[in-house]
N, C-alpha and C positions, 0 to 999 in steps of 0.2 A: 707847148702846150700845157704840159701836165699842173704846173701850178695852178693856171688860171681855172681849168677844167675843174680842179678839187674846191676852188674858191667859189668856181659856180654853181658845180654841184652843192655847195652847204648852204646857198643862196636857194636854190630849188629846196633843199630839206626844210629849210626854213619854211618854206609856203607850206609844204607836205603839211609841215606841224601843225599849221595855221588851218587847214582846211579839213585836217583832223581834231580837231579840236583843243588850239591851244590859248582859244581867249573863253570869256563868256561875262554876259551881262544883265542887264534886266530891260534895259529899252534898246530899241533899233538905232539910236542916235550916241547913246552911251558905247555900244559894241562899235560903232565904226569911228570914232573918235580915238577909242583904244588901239585901233588895228594901226591907226595913224602913226601914235604916240610910239607904239611899241616899235615896229617897222623904222620910221624915223631914226629911233634911240639904237636901231639894229646898225644905222646907215643907208639904209634904204630911201629913195626919192618917192613920194606914196601921192598918187593924183588921180581922180575921176569924179565925174559930174552926178551930182545926187539931188534925187527927185523924191517929196512924198506923197504917197494917196493913201489918206484914210490911216490904217495900222503899217502899212508897206512902206518901206524908204528903198528904193532901186539905187544902186550906185551902177553906172555907166563907164564902160572905157577904165577900167580899174585898172590901174597901171604901176608897177612897182620894179622900180631899176636901183643897178647899184653899179658903181666906178670900182677899176679894179685897177689900184693904180699904179703898181711896179708890172704888170703886164699890158696896159694901155687897153685895154678891156673891159667888158661891160655885162651884165645880166638883166635883159630885160623881160618881165613878164605882162602882159595882158588878159585881163579877164574880160569879157566883151560886157557881164552881166552880171550882177549881184543882188539879192532880195533879202530884206533882212521884216522878217512878220512879228508883229508884236501880237502874242497869242490871248492877251486879255488876264492873262493867268499869270504874272510876272515872267514868263520866258519869252523868249524871242527865236523861231524859226530862219534857219539860214538858206537861202537856196541860190544854188549855182547852176550854170549851163551845163550840159551833158557831157559837153567836151570843149574847150579852148588851147588856144597856142601858146607855148612861153618858146623864148628867142635866149640863145648863149650869142656871144658877139665878142672877136677880140681880134688882136694879131700874134704872131708868131713869125719871128724874124723876119720876112719881108713880105710874107703872106696873110692878108686877110681872111678870116673866116668867121662863119655863122650855123649857128646849130637849132633849127626850130626841130621845139618836142613838144606833140601834143597829149594834153592832160582828158583823162574821159572818167566817167563813171555810169554808175546805173545804178538806180534807186537809193540814193546818198539822202540820208534824212540826220540832220545836223540841230539840237535843240538846247538853247545857253539859259544857264537859270543861276540863282546865287545873288550878290550884291556886285556892286562896283568895286568893291576891293574885295571879293572872293569867289571869282567866277568859275563855273564849271560847266564842260560841253558835253552832251552826251551823244553820242553819232554811230549810224550804222550804213552799211552799203552792199549790195551785191555784189558788185565789182568795182573796181578801180584801180586804174593803168597809165602806166604813160607808155608814148612810143615816139620814136625818132622817125620825124615826117621828111626831113632834107638838111642835108649837110651841104655849103656853099663855101669854094676857095677863091678867092680873089672875082666874088661877084659869079661866080661859074657851078650850076648845082651839080654835083656829082652822081653817076646812073647810082639807080635806087638800089643793084645789087653790089655796090661799094663796100654800102655798110649799113645793117639795119641790127636795130636795138627795141624791143617792146617787154616790159614786164607789166606783171599783172597779180590784184589779189583779189581774195574770192570770198564774201561773206565777211567781211570786216564788222567788229564791232568793237568800241573802246568808249574812253572818258578821260576828260582830262581837266585837273583844278588846276586856276592861278590864285596865288595871292599875291596880292598889290600892296606893296609897301616901301621901305628903302631900295630892296630888291623885288623883283619878280620870281617867285616861287612856283615851278609849274609842277605837278605831280601828274604823271601819264601811263594808263594801261591800254594793251587791247586787245582783242586775240581776232584771228584770222583763220579760215578754213585750211586754205591754202595761197601759194607763190608760185607764178610760175614766170619763167624767163626763157626771151629766145633772143641767140645773137649770129648774126649771119656776117659776115665779111670777103672782099672778093681785092685783090691786089691787082690792077690791070697790068703794073710794070714787072710782078714776079710771078706771076700767074698763079700764087699762093692763093686759096679759100678754105674756108671752115664754118661750120656750125655746130652752134651751141643750146641743147634745149636742156633745160631742167624743170627742177620741180621741189618744192619743199610743202610738207604736209601739217597741219595743227601747230600751227606758231601761235605764241604770247611773248608779250613786253610791258617790261614793268621798267618805269625811270622815273628819277627828279633832276629836276635843271633850277641851277639859281642862274641869274641874268642880272649883275647890278645895273646901275645906274650908270650909261656912258659906255656902255658898250657900243662899238663897231665890229661889223662881221668883216669888214674889209681889211682892217687891221690886225698881221699875224699875231701882233703884242697884247690884242685884248685880251686871249684867252688865258694868259699868264699871271693878269691885273689879279687884285686881290676881288676875293667875292664871285667871281665865277664856278661854279661847278656845274659836272656831269655823272649820272649814275645810273646806269641801266643794266638788262639781263634781258635776253632774249633767245627763245627756249625753240625747239620745233621737235619733231616726232619720229619723222623721216623725212630723206628726200634720195634724190636722184639726178646725174648728169651724163646727158648725152653726147661727146664730141667726135665729132667726124669734118675731116678735110684733105687737105694735099701741099705738103711740103717739099721743096726741092724735086718736085717732078712725081713724089711719091705719096699714096694715099693710107691714112692712119684713121684710126680709129681709139676710142677713149669711153671708156663707159664707168661710172662711180654710183652710190648708191650708199645708204647708212641707216643706222637706225635711232635716229636723232642725236640732238647734242646740245651743245648752248654758246652763247656767245653773250660775255660782261665784258663791260668797262667803265673806269671810273676816272674822273679827271678833276682836278683842282690846280689853282696856283702852285701848288707843292709838289704833286705826286700825279703819276700816270700809271694806271692798273689794266691789265687784262688777263683775262680767263676765258679758253677757248677751249671746247672738248666735243668731240664725237664717238659717239658709240657704233660697234659692228657694222666697222666701213668696209668697203669691195671696190677694186680696183681692175679692170681687164683692157689691157691695152694690145691693141692689132698694128702691124706696120707690116708694108713691103718687105722688108727685111728678112721676117719673120715667119714661118709656114703656121705658124699656131697663136695662139695670143699669151701675153704675160698677165698672168693674176695673181694678186696680191691678198690679203685681209688683216684686217687688225680689231681684235675686241674693244679696242679702246687708244685713244690718241689726244694728246692732252698739252696744253700750252700755258703757263702762269709768269707773269712778270709785275712787277712792281716798283719802280723809278720814284728817284726826283726829277725833276725836271727846272727847279726853280736856281740860276746862280745863286753860291754861296760861299765862305769861308768857313761855315759850319759843316762837320761829318753829317751826312744824312745816312739812313739805313736802306736797304734794297734789297730784293727777292727774285729769285729767276727758278723755274720749274716747270721739267717736261716730263712724260712718257709716252712709250710706244707699246702698246701691253699685247699680248699672245700676236706676235704678226706671225705670219705663215706665207708660205708660196705654192702654185701648182706644182706637182709631180715633176710635170712638166718641163718646167722652169729647171728644178733643181739637179733632171737630167743632163742640164748642159754643164757643168762642172762636175754632178755626183752621178753618174750614170748606174754605177755599181750598188746606190745606197747604202754606202760607207758610213755616212755624217746620219748621226739622229737628226732627225727631221720634227721635235719638238717644237713647240710654239717659241718664240723668240720674243724677247723682254728687254727694253731700256730705258732707264729710269734715273733722271738726277732730280736732286733739291738742294738749292743751294739758299742760303740769306749772307747778308753782307753790311757794309759801311762803307759809303764813298764821297767824296767832295766835287759837287758841281762848281765850275771855273767859265764856264762860258752861257749865254743867254741864248739857247738855242731857239728863242721864238723872235731874235732878232735878225734877218736877214742878211746885213752887213756884217755882223760878228761870225754867221756860220761862213760867208762864203771869205772874209778873211781867215778862217780857221784852216780853208783847202791849199792856202798857201804858205799855213805856218806850221813850223815845225812842235808845235807846243802841243800840248796836249788837252781836249775837252776837259778833261776831268781827271781826279785823283781815287786810286783803288787804296782803301785803307786795310779792312777787314774781309776774308771770305771763309764761311763756316759749309761743309761740304754736309749736309745732314744725311741724304741718303745719297748714293751707288750703287746702281744694278744693269751688271750686261750680262745678260743669259740666251748664248746661242750654241749651238750647232752641239752641245753636250756638256760644257764649259761655260764656267759663272763667276763674276768678279762682280764683288761686293765689297764699301769701303765708308769712308767717313773723315771729316779733316778738318781741323779748324786752325787759320792764317792770320797774322797781320803782317804788313807790308809797311816799308820803310821808305816812303817817299824822297827822301834827301840822298838816298842810294840807289842812282841808277846804273851806276857801272859793274858792279858786280854780276847780275844776269841779263847785260846787252839791252840796257835802254829799260827793264823791267826794273819795277822800283823790288827793293829786297826781299823776300817772304821769310819768316819765322814762325813756324807751326811745326803742327804732325798729321799726318796721312796715314790711315790704317787701312788695310788693305786684304782683301781673303781670296785668293783664286785656287777653284774648286776643277779638275778634270782638263788640266790644262795638257800633262804630261799625255792622257788617253789621246786628245786632241792631236796633240802632236803626231804619236803613230797613224793615226788613220790618214793624216795629210802623206806622210811618208810613203805609205801604202796605196794612196790615192796617185801619185807621183808629183802631188804639187809643192813638196818640200825633202829637198835633197838632206842625205845624211850628214854633210857636214853645215848645212845651216840650221837643223835642229839640233845639231851638238852647241852649236852657238846660242841658241835658245834657250838650251839647258844652264848652257853657262851662265847666262846672263839671270837664269830666275835664280840660280843657284849664289849667286850674288845679291841679290836684291832682295830673298824670302827666307825663308827657314820652314821645314816641312812641318805639317799641324797635324793634330792627333787621329784625324781621319785620313784613309787613304788619299792620293793623290790630290794631298790639300797644301797650301802653300800661303803661309802668311808673311805681311810682311809691314813694319812700322818706320815710315821713310821721316825723317826729321830733318828742319831747317831751321840751322840755329843764326842768332844774329849777330855772330862775328863771320858769317860766310859760308859754315860749312854744310856738308848736306851729310846724315848719317844714315844706314838699310840695318835695320836691328840692331844698332848702335856701333856697326864696323861705318869708318868715316868713308866713302866714297868720293866728294870733293873736299 
């Protein structure tokens, strides 16, 4: 069901974009015509009964539907009534019912299912202005939300407590501008005081249950979207065609989540909070990029197996990557970076394995920043090609170079830093057990390793013989630095398959 739900949710979001300002025009008829043209272009079937009374155009039983070919499913939404009122100043106001239903339906294996979702709002105001080829929506709402009303499997409604979902936005305001030419260029931005989400589930077969409550405060979003002619939301390869692109940045000032439930007969709870973060994403026919960050996050976990909560915290956590997505014989650049900064955990948790406090409990940090080049050999947007890859021994791509711009691991009194630069010979995969043969140099620096080993021996976690083996390995791979308890290592992979450590051959 996952592929069907992903695409169906995409359809829901497409409609949400419409209702929150994806279109604009100067007359009611032009607005309605453009809605139909745009959604038809996206692969939807659009229908509705139109009537006109003075300056008001009313569309009743407005229906949007799209088929999901490879899942034998569909998305269908019916809006009982929409009004388009010409204000006499070149603008049009749009009115929607305070609530109306949406329906997802499809098949998974031998089971047919349908999901009824309720859309609701209070105080929604939407005004369209501009020209037919350059339209702007300005909108605001006191509240806006969606709620799972009913889930049906093989014609039988499931009990209400099996699954419940509710999402709501408060004090939403924003605008969207669309320029219509060869493509549809959309610029959007909005703010909201808060977002709340609630999820409840209860599995009658396993007696496992859970409840998730969360909120985000002071939300902002800015983004752009280019939709080419002939785009079809139901076609998985449509996103890889020339012309389509999306770029957006979502931020929030603070957030929290509370989770409680029962698993395998044992109760548990999880609480988390943060002081803001961001989620950035961009995509076009050539590349996919993400930039995710969370600040001052805290997590507490309580289980029946432990008499105390597990508490951890981080000053910052982030993930960035940019990868090529288009199948090509050309070598293309990529990048990947992650960090966990100033990671700490409670003294109660430390005492489980270090009751005497022998290890330094300074905040730990792990960071990695890499760039490189690769060749993509599979069309990841073609379901048949991806399925074939699962049963093939062929690699989906080739790694040609990798540069480690930063490596940092700092914890329990020891610190490892380094950098490196490598190229890879994809014609030679025998030298390193199927991996393309690397050539290049890595520079590493390790501080505090011997002091850490001494502490681990004193705690009884490492035996004298194991410590001796570790020190012999460090002596083979590294040389002493100028500062006390410092080891430096230069690891070189040569083109003829040798591995050198500080000039000494180890392979």
